[in-house]
Backbone atoms as SQL, in Angstrom:
CREATE TABLE atoms (id INTEGER PRIMARY KEY, chain TEXT, resi INTEGER, resn TEXT, atom TEXT, x REAL, y REAL, z REAL);
INSERT INTO atoms VALUES
  (1, 'A', 1, 'MET', 'N', 0.845, -1.178, 0.000),
  (2, 'A', 1, 'MET', 'CA', 0.000, 0.000, 0.000),
  (3, 'A', 1, 'MET', 'C', 0.891, 1.241, 0.000),
  (4, 'A', 2, 'PRO', 'N', 0.775, 2.063, -1.016),
  (5, 'A', 2, 'PRO', 'CA', 1.618, 3.247, -1.081),
  (6, 'A', 2, 'PRO', 'C', 1.123, 4.364, -0.173),
  (7, 'A', 3, 'ILE', 'N', 2.060, 5.152, 0.284),
  (8, 'A', 3, 'ILE', 'CA', 1.748, 6.365, 1.040),
  (9, 'A', 3, 'ILE', 'C', 1.974, 7.526, 0.083),
  (10, 'A', 4, 'TYR', 'N', 0.944, 8.332, -0.124),
  (11, 'A', 4, 'TYR', 'CA', 1.031, 9.485, -1.006),
  (12, 'A', 4, 'TYR', 'C', 1.085, 10.761, -0.186),
  (13, 'A', 5, 'GLU', 'N', 1.794, 11.746, -0.709),
  (14, 'A', 5, 'GLU', 'CA', 1.869, 13.063, -0.087),
  (15, 'A', 5, 'GLU', 'C', 0.978, 14.009, -0.876),
  (16, 'A', 6, 'TYR', 'N', 0.208, 14.816, -0.166),
  (17, 'A', 6, 'TYR', 'CA', -0.731, 15.742, -0.792),
  (18, 'A', 6, 'TYR', 'C', -0.526, 17.143, -0.233),
  (19, 'A', 7, 'ILE', 'N', -1.016, 18.125, -1.008),
  (20, 'A', 7, 'ILE', 'CA', -1.140, 19.496, -0.504),
  (21, 'A', 7, 'ILE', 'C', -2.579, 19.923, -0.789),
  (22, 'A', 8, 'CYS', 'N', -3.227, 20.454, 0.221),
  (23, 'A', 8, 'CYS', 'CA', -4.626, 20.850, 0.106),
  (24, 'A', 8, 'CYS', 'C', -4.735, 22.067, -0.813),
  (25, 'A', 9, 'ASP', 'N', -5.639, 22.003, -1.792),
  (26, 'A', 9, 'ASP', 'CA', -5.850, 23.121, -2.707),
  (27, 'A', 9, 'ASP', 'C', -6.540, 24.290, -2.019),
  (28, 'A', 10, 'ASN', 'N', -7.194, 24.025, -0.898),
  (29, 'A', 10, 'ASN', 'CA', -7.947, 25.057, -0.189),
  (30, 'A', 10, 'ASN', 'C', -7.086, 25.814, 0.837),
  (31, 'A', 11, 'CYS', 'N', -6.421, 25.089, 1.749),
  (32, 'A', 11, 'CYS', 'CA', -5.689, 25.739, 2.846),
  (33, 'A', 11, 'CYS', 'C', -4.171, 25.564, 2.759),
  (34, 'A', 12, 'GLN', 'N', -3.687, 24.853, 1.739),
  (35, 'A', 12, 'GLN', 'CA', -2.260, 24.626, 1.505),
  (36, 'A', 12, 'GLN', 'C', -1.590, 23.740, 2.553),
  (37, 'A', 13, 'ALA', 'N', -2.362, 23.030, 3.356),
  (38, 'A', 13, 'ALA', 'CA', -1.796, 22.105, 4.341),
  (39, 'A', 13, 'ALA', 'C', -1.192, 20.907, 3.626),
  (40, 'A', 14, 'GLU', 'N', -0.049, 20.426, 4.105),
  (41, 'A', 14, 'GLU', 'CA', 0.593, 19.241, 3.558),
  (42, 'A', 14, 'GLU', 'C', 0.253, 18.051, 4.453),
  (43, 'A', 15, 'PHE', 'N', -0.100, 16.919, 3.822),
  (44, 'A', 15, 'PHE', 'CA', -0.431, 15.727, 4.597),
  (45, 'A', 15, 'PHE', 'C', -0.127, 14.479, 3.791),
  (46, 'A', 16, 'GLU', 'N', -0.060, 13.341, 4.475),
  (47, 'A', 16, 'GLU', 'CA', 0.193, 12.044, 3.855),
  (48, 'A', 16, 'GLU', 'C', -1.025, 11.161, 4.060),
  (49, 'A', 17, 'LYS', 'N', -1.206, 10.229, 3.131),
  (50, 'A', 17, 'LYS', 'CA', -2.344, 9.322, 3.221),
  (51, 'A', 17, 'LYS', 'C', -1.961, 7.978, 2.629),
  (52, 'A', 18, 'ILE', 'N', -2.298, 6.899, 3.325),
  (53, 'A', 18, 'ILE', 'CA', -2.146, 5.557, 2.768),
  (54, 'A', 18, 'ILE', 'C', -3.331, 5.337, 1.842),
  (55, 'A', 19, 'VAL', 'N', -3.050, 4.966, 0.607),
  (56, 'A', 19, 'VAL', 'CA', -4.105, 4.806, -0.383),
  (57, 'A', 19, 'VAL', 'C', -4.238, 3.327, -0.727),
  (58, 'A', 20, 'ILE', 'N', -5.395, 2.770, -0.419),
  (59, 'A', 20, 'ILE', 'CA', -5.661, 1.356, -0.667),
  (60, 'A', 20, 'ILE', 'C', -6.115, 1.148, -2.111),
  (61, 'A', 21, 'ASN', 'N', -6.946, 2.040, -2.621),
  (62, 'A', 21, 'ASN', 'CA', -7.350, 1.969, -4.025),
  (63, 'A', 21, 'ASN', 'C', -7.535, 3.385, -4.564),
  (64, 'A', 22, 'LYS', 'N', -7.518, 3.507, -5.878),
  (65, 'A', 22, 'LYS', 'CA', -7.562, 4.830, -6.517),
  (66, 'A', 22, 'LYS', 'C', -8.899, 5.545, -6.318),
  (67, 'A', 23, 'GLN', 'N', -9.953, 4.812, -5.988),
  (68, 'A', 23, 'GLN', 'CA', -11.261, 5.428, -5.800),
  (69, 'A', 23, 'GLN', 'C', -11.449, 5.981, -4.381),
  (70, 'A', 24, 'GLN', 'N', -10.477, 5.768, -3.515),
  (71, 'A', 24, 'GLN', 'CA', -10.568, 6.231, -2.135),
  (72, 'A', 24, 'GLN', 'C', -10.607, 7.759, -2.096),
  (73, 'A', 25, 'GLU', 'N', -11.553, 8.324, -1.318),
  (74, 'A', 25, 'GLU', 'CA', -11.641, 9.770, -1.180),
  (75, 'A', 25, 'GLU', 'C', -10.531, 10.279, -0.277),
  (76, 'A', 26, 'ILE', 'N', -9.945, 11.390, -0.668),
  (77, 'A', 26, 'ILE', 'CA', -8.902, 12.042, 0.114),
  (78, 'A', 26, 'ILE', 'C', -9.479, 13.332, 0.659),
  (79, 'A', 27, 'ALA', 'N', -9.341, 13.555, 1.962),
  (80, 'A', 27, 'ALA', 'CA', -9.828, 14.783, 2.579),
  (81, 'A', 27, 'ALA', 'C', -8.721, 15.382, 3.438),
  (82, 'A', 28, 'CYS', 'N', -8.596, 16.688, 3.375),
  (83, 'A', 28, 'CYS', 'CA', -7.594, 17.405, 4.168),
  (84, 'A', 28, 'CYS', 'C', -7.916, 17.260, 5.655),
  (85, 'A', 29, 'PRO', 'N', -6.944, 16.868, 6.467),
  (86, 'A', 29, 'PRO', 'CA', -7.202, 16.732, 7.902),
  (87, 'A', 29, 'PRO', 'C', -7.389, 18.078, 8.613),
  (88, 'A', 30, 'LYS', 'N', -6.981, 19.169, 7.987),
  (89, 'A', 30, 'LYS', 'CA', -7.090, 20.490, 8.612),
  (90, 'A', 30, 'LYS', 'C', -8.440, 21.156, 8.317),
  (91, 'A', 31, 'CYS', 'N', -8.844, 21.159, 7.025),
  (92, 'A', 31, 'CYS', 'CA', -10.064, 21.890, 6.664),
  (93, 'A', 31, 'CYS', 'C', -11.159, 20.988, 6.083),
  (94, 'A', 32, 'ALA', 'N', -10.873, 19.697, 5.896),
  (95, 'A', 32, 'ALA', 'CA', -11.812, 18.697, 5.378),
  (96, 'A', 32, 'ALA', 'C', -12.146, 18.872, 3.900),
  (97, 'A', 33, 'SER', 'N', -11.410, 19.713, 3.198),
  (98, 'A', 33, 'SER', 'CA', -11.616, 19.873, 1.759),
  (99, 'A', 33, 'SER', 'C', -11.249, 18.578, 1.045),
  (100, 'A', 34, 'LYS', 'N', -11.984, 18.251, 0.009),
  (101, 'A', 34, 'LYS', 'CA', -11.710, 17.048, -0.768),
  (102, 'A', 34, 'LYS', 'C', -10.890, 17.365, -2.018),
  (103, 'A', 35, 'LYS', 'N', -10.394, 18.602, -2.110),
  (104, 'A', 35, 'LYS', 'CA', -9.569, 19.011, -3.248),
  (105, 'A', 35, 'LYS', 'C', -8.122, 19.092, -2.802),
  (106, 'A', 36, 'ALA', 'N', -7.318, 18.140, -3.270),
  (107, 'A', 36, 'ALA', 'CA', -5.904, 18.091, -2.912),
  (108, 'A', 36, 'ALA', 'C', -5.105, 17.665, -4.137),
  (109, 'A', 37, 'THR', 'N', -3.868, 18.141, -4.189),
  (110, 'A', 37, 'THR', 'CA', -2.965, 17.811, -5.281),
  (111, 'A', 37, 'THR', 'C', -1.890, 16.877, -4.765),
  (112, 'A', 38, 'ILE', 'N', -1.666, 15.778, -5.480),
  (113, 'A', 38, 'ILE', 'CA', -0.636, 14.832, -5.086),
  (114, 'A', 38, 'ILE', 'C', 0.734, 15.448, -5.360),
  (115, 'A', 39, 'GLN', 'N', 1.668, 15.225, -4.456),
  (116, 'A', 39, 'GLN', 'CA', 3.008, 15.781, -4.566),
  (117, 'A', 39, 'GLN', 'C', 3.998, 14.707, -4.987),
  (118, 'A', 40, 'LEU', 'N', 5.053, 15.122, -5.635),
  (119, 'A', 40, 'LEU', 'CA', 6.124, 14.214, -5.997),
  (120, 'A', 40, 'LEU', 'C', 6.893, 13.864, -4.737),
  (121, 'A', 41, 'SER', 'N', 7.048, 12.599, -4.462),
  (122, 'A', 41, 'SER', 'CA', 7.707, 12.138, -3.244),
  (123, 'A', 41, 'SER', 'C', 9.142, 11.710, -3.521),
  (124, 'A', 42, 'VAL', 'N', 9.968, 11.847, -2.511),
  (125, 'A', 42, 'VAL', 'CA', 11.341, 11.368, -2.559),
  (126, 'A', 42, 'VAL', 'C', 11.440, 10.259, -1.523),
  (127, 'A', 43, 'PHE', 'N', 12.103, 9.187, -1.864),
  (128, 'A', 43, 'PHE', 'CA', 12.211, 8.086, -0.914),
  (129, 'A', 43, 'PHE', 'C', 13.674, 7.741, -0.726),
  (130, 'A', 44, 'SER', 'N', 13.947, 7.023, 0.332),
  (131, 'A', 44, 'SER', 'CA', 15.310, 6.555, 0.590),
  (132, 'A', 44, 'SER', 'C', 15.235, 5.098, 1.000),
  (133, 'A', 45, 'SER', 'N', 16.368, 4.442, 0.924),
  (134, 'A', 45, 'SER', 'CA', 16.407, 3.046, 1.345),
  (135, 'A', 45, 'SER', 'C', 17.659, 2.811, 2.173),
  (136, 'A', 46, 'ALA', 'N', 17.580, 1.869, 3.051),
  (137, 'A', 46, 'ALA', 'CA', 18.708, 1.535, 3.908),
  (138, 'A', 46, 'ALA', 'C', 19.460, 0.354, 3.314),
  (139, 'A', 47, 'THR', 'N', 20.750, 0.312, 3.551),
  (140, 'A', 47, 'THR', 'CA', 21.551, -0.821, 3.114),
  (141, 'A', 47, 'THR', 'C', 21.875, -1.681, 4.323),
  (142, 'A', 48, 'ALA', 'N', 22.481, -2.806, 4.103),
  (143, 'A', 48, 'ALA', 'CA', 22.807, -3.715, 5.197),
  (144, 'A', 48, 'ALA', 'C', 23.740, -3.067, 6.211),
  (145, 'A', 49, 'GLY', 'N', 24.616, -2.181, 5.757),
  (146, 'A', 49, 'GLY', 'CA', 25.553, -1.513, 6.658),
  (147, 'A', 49, 'GLY', 'C', 24.965, -0.307, 7.366),
  (148, 'A', 50, 'GLY', 'N', 23.740, 0.076, 6.998),
  (149, 'A', 50, 'GLY', 'CA', 23.086, 1.190, 7.655),
  (150, 'A', 50, 'GLY', 'C', 23.354, 2.522, 6.981),
  (151, 'A', 51, 'THR', 'N', 24.201, 2.556, 5.978),
  (152, 'A', 51, 'THR', 'CA', 24.429, 3.789, 5.246),
  (153, 'A', 51, 'THR', 'C', 24.237, 3.505, 3.769),
  (154, 'A', 52, 'SER', 'N', 23.958, 4.525, 3.028),
  (155, 'A', 52, 'SER', 'CA', 23.818, 4.347, 1.588),
  (156, 'A', 52, 'SER', 'C', 24.785, 5.275, 0.887),
  (157, 'A', 53, 'LYS', 'N', 25.271, 4.840, -0.244),
  (158, 'A', 53, 'LYS', 'CA', 26.183, 5.650, -1.031),
  (159, 'A', 53, 'LYS', 'C', 25.367, 6.570, -1.918),
  (160, 'A', 54, 'SER', 'N', 25.821, 7.789, -2.063),
  (161, 'A', 54, 'SER', 'CA', 25.117, 8.697, -2.936),
  (162, 'A', 54, 'SER', 'C', 25.517, 8.432, -4.374),
  (163, 'A', 55, 'PHE', 'N', 24.641, 8.791, -5.283),
  (164, 'A', 55, 'PHE', 'CA', 24.875, 8.570, -6.698),
  (165, 'A', 55, 'PHE', 'C', 26.000, 9.462, -7.186),
  (166, 'A', 56, 'THR', 'N', 26.920, 8.900, -7.934),
  (167, 'A', 56, 'THR', 'CA', 28.004, 9.656, -8.542),
  (168, 'A', 56, 'THR', 'C', 27.870, 9.518, -10.048),
  (169, 'A', 57, 'PRO', 'N', 27.716, 10.654, -10.760),
  (170, 'A', 57, 'PRO', 'CA', 27.564, 10.557, -12.202),
  (171, 'A', 57, 'PRO', 'C', 28.841, 10.055, -12.860),
  (172, 'A', 58, 'PRO', 'N', 28.749, 9.487, -14.054),
  (173, 'A', 58, 'PRO', 'CA', 29.924, 8.981, -14.742),
  (174, 'A', 58, 'PRO', 'C', 30.928, 10.100, -14.996),
  (175, 'A', 59, 'SER', 'N', 32.198, 9.758, -14.956),
  (176, 'A', 59, 'SER', 'CA', 33.236, 10.773, -15.106),
  (177, 'A', 59, 'SER', 'C', 33.729, 10.893, -16.538),
  (178, 'A', 60, 'SER', 'N', 33.001, 10.348, -17.490),
  (179, 'A', 60, 'SER', 'CA', 33.435, 10.384, -18.881),
  (180, 'A', 60, 'SER', 'C', 33.152, 11.719, -19.547),
  (181, 'A', 61, 'GLY', 'N', 32.588, 12.664, -18.835),
  (182, 'A', 61, 'GLY', 'CA', 32.305, 13.974, -19.402),
  (183, 'A', 61, 'GLY', 'C', 30.990, 13.959, -20.170),
  (184, 'A', 62, 'GLY', 'N', 30.485, 15.138, -20.491),
  (185, 'A', 62, 'GLY', 'CA', 29.279, 15.221, -21.285),
  (186, 'A', 62, 'GLY', 'C', 28.005, 15.368, -20.485),
  (187, 'A', 63, 'GLY', 'N', 28.093, 15.584, -19.202),
  (188, 'A', 63, 'GLY', 'CA', 26.895, 15.837, -18.410),
  (189, 'A', 63, 'GLY', 'C', 26.339, 14.609, -17.723),
  (190, 'A', 64, 'CYS', 'N', 25.037, 14.632, -17.462),
  (191, 'A', 64, 'CYS', 'CA', 24.400, 13.616, -16.642),
  (192, 'A', 64, 'CYS', 'C', 24.404, 12.223, -17.260),
  (193, 'A', 65, 'CYS', 'N', 24.434, 12.134, -18.576),
  (194, 'A', 65, 'CYS', 'CA', 24.316, 10.819, -19.207),
  (195, 'A', 65, 'CYS', 'C', 25.644, 10.308, -19.749),
  (196, 'A', 66, 'GLY', 'N', 26.710, 11.040, -19.545),
  (197, 'A', 66, 'GLY', 'CA', 28.012, 10.599, -20.038),
  (198, 'A', 66, 'GLY', 'C', 28.305, 11.054, -21.467),
  (199, 'A', 67, 'GLY', 'N', 27.344, 11.733, -22.066),
  (200, 'A', 67, 'GLY', 'CA', 27.570, 12.308, -23.383),
  (201, 'A', 67, 'GLY', 'C', 27.338, 11.398, -24.553),
  (202, 'A', 68, 'GLY', 'N', 26.985, 10.144, -24.326),
  (203, 'A', 68, 'GLY', 'CA', 26.825, 9.198, -25.415),
  (204, 'A', 68, 'GLY', 'C', 25.558, 9.387, -26.240),
  (205, 'A', 69, 'CYS', 'N', 24.550, 10.032, -25.688),
  (206, 'A', 69, 'CYS', 'CA', 23.282, 10.112, -26.404),
  (207, 'A', 69, 'CYS', 'C', 23.132, 11.385, -27.218),
  (208, 'A', 70, 'GLY', 'N', 24.044, 12.356, -27.041),
  (209, 'A', 70, 'GLY', 'CA', 23.978, 13.600, -27.806),
  (210, 'A', 70, 'GLY', 'C', 22.964, 14.592, -27.280),
  (211, 'A', 71, 'CYS', 'N', 22.510, 14.421, -26.038),
  (212, 'A', 71, 'CYS', 'CA', 21.510, 15.346, -25.494),
  (213, 'A', 71, 'CYS', 'C', 22.124, 16.679, -25.075),
  (214, 'A', 72, 'HIS', 'N', 23.430, 16.798, -25.035),
  (215, 'A', 72, 'HIS', 'CA', 24.081, 18.052, -24.627),
  (216, 'A', 72, 'HIS', 'C', 24.874, 18.649, -25.753);
């Protein structure tokens, strides 16, 4: 069951909700408005050692993709 982050269109309150199915009604816990916009979420994961390595882009030059695709 995913947890979605929302921002209320009425009062701008930010809240999270576990969504069991797409037809589930979402209501703001602050003002009870049923108009909310889903927010882009960022997630993290733990590794066996308890720390995670941050992403390091390739060092071949050319930007984020390494320059092989010609996007830069």
